[in-house]
C-alpha positions in Angstrom: 0.0 0.0 0.0 2.8 2.4 0.8 4.2 2.2 -2.8 0.7 2.9 -4.3 0.1 5.7 -1.8 3.4 7.3 -2.6 2.7 7.1 -6.4 -0.8 8.6 -5.8 0.7 11.4 -3.7 3.3 12.1 -6.4 0.7 12.3 -9.1 -2.0 14.2 -7.2 0.2 16.8 -5.5 2.9 17.0 -8.2 5.5 16.1 -5.6 9.0 14.9 -5.9 9.3 11.1 -5.5 11.3 11.4 -2.2 8.7 13.8 -0.7 5.9 11.5 -1.7 7.6 8.5 -0.2 8.2 10.4 3.1 4.6 11.5 3.3 3.4 8.0 2.6 5.5 6.7 5.5 4.1 9.4 7.7 0.5 8.5 6.8 1.3 4.8 7.3 2.7 5.7 10.7 -0.5 7.6 11.6 -2.6 4.6 10.7 -0.3 2.2 12.5 -0.9 -0.7 10.2 -4.7 -0.4 10.7 -7.2 0.0 7.9 -9.3 2.5 9.9 -8.4 4.8 12.8 -10.4 6.9 15.2 -10.1 10.7 14.7 -10.0 11.3 18.4 -6.6 9.7 18.7 -4.9 11.9 16.1 -3.0 15.1 16.9 -4.1 18.3 15.1 -1.1 18.4 12.7 -1.6 14.8 11.5 -5.4 15.6 11.2 -4.5 18.5 8.9 -2.6 16.2 6.6 -5.5 13.7 6.5 -7.9 16.5 5.6 -5.7 17.5 2.6 -5.6 13.8 1.5 -9.4 13.7 1.9 -9.8 16.7 -0.4 -8.1 14.6 -3.1 -10.3 11.6 -2.3 -7.3 9.5 -1.1 -8.9 9.1 2.3 -12.4 8.6 3.5 -14.1 9.7 6.7 -17.1 8.1 8.3 -19.2 9.2 11.3 -20.8 6.9 13.9 -23.5 8.2 16.2 -24.6 6.5 19.4 -26.1 7.2 22.8 -23.7 7.3 25.7 -24.9 8.3 29.2 -28.1 9.6 27.8 -26.3 11.9 25.3 -25.8 11.5 21.6 -22.2 11.1 20.8 -20.4 11.1 17.5 -17.1 9.4 16.6 -15.3 9.9 13.4 -13.1 7.4 11.6 -10.5 7.7 8.8 -9.8 5.0 6.3 -7.9 4.7 3.0 -9.9 5.1 -0.2 -8.2 2.1 -1.9 -9.9 2.5 -5.3 -9.0 6.2 -5.6 -5.4 5.5 -4.4 -5.0 2.9 -7.2 -6.6 5.2 -9.8 -4.4 8.2 -8.7 -1.3 6.0 -8.6 -1.6 4.9 -12.3 -3.2 8.0 -13.8 -1.2 9.7 -16.6 -0.1 13.2 -15.8 -0.7 15.4 -18.8 1.7 18.1 -19.4 0.2 21.5 -19.1 1.2 23.5 -22.1 0.6 26.8 -20.2 2.6 25.9 -17.1 5.4 28.2 -18.2 3.0 31.1 -17.5 2.6 30.1 -13.9 6.3 30.7 -13.4 6.1 34.3 -14.4 5.7 36.6 -11.4 2.4 38.5 -11.1 4.4 41.8 -11.1 5.6 41.0 -14.6 2.0 40.5 -15.8 1.0 43.9 -14.2 4.0 45.6 -15.8 3.2 44.1 -19.2 -0.5 45.2 -19.0 0.6 48.8 -18.3 3.0 48.8 -21.3 0.3 47.8 -23.8 
């Protein structure tokens, strides 16, 4: 799973391979070898990473509601979205023909618009 997850991270976030492998190791460490973990046991920095991965559909979150001591309680659980991880790991990254324009600073665009 770690190899597929690192490939998916590399593709979805346009990361360097080493960074994707490191992040995949971190996520695996957070999950501790389990398929599903409870949100309550995660620190806020790890949770922020999991939310970013959820935005890319690489992780799923489910909610469980139950009555405890007469009060409704909710628990949240994180799990891997295996199908989406596999899809993201093997998707072809298309080169953006306009990506060169993203490298040009905004100041240059402003200056250019005043000159014309």
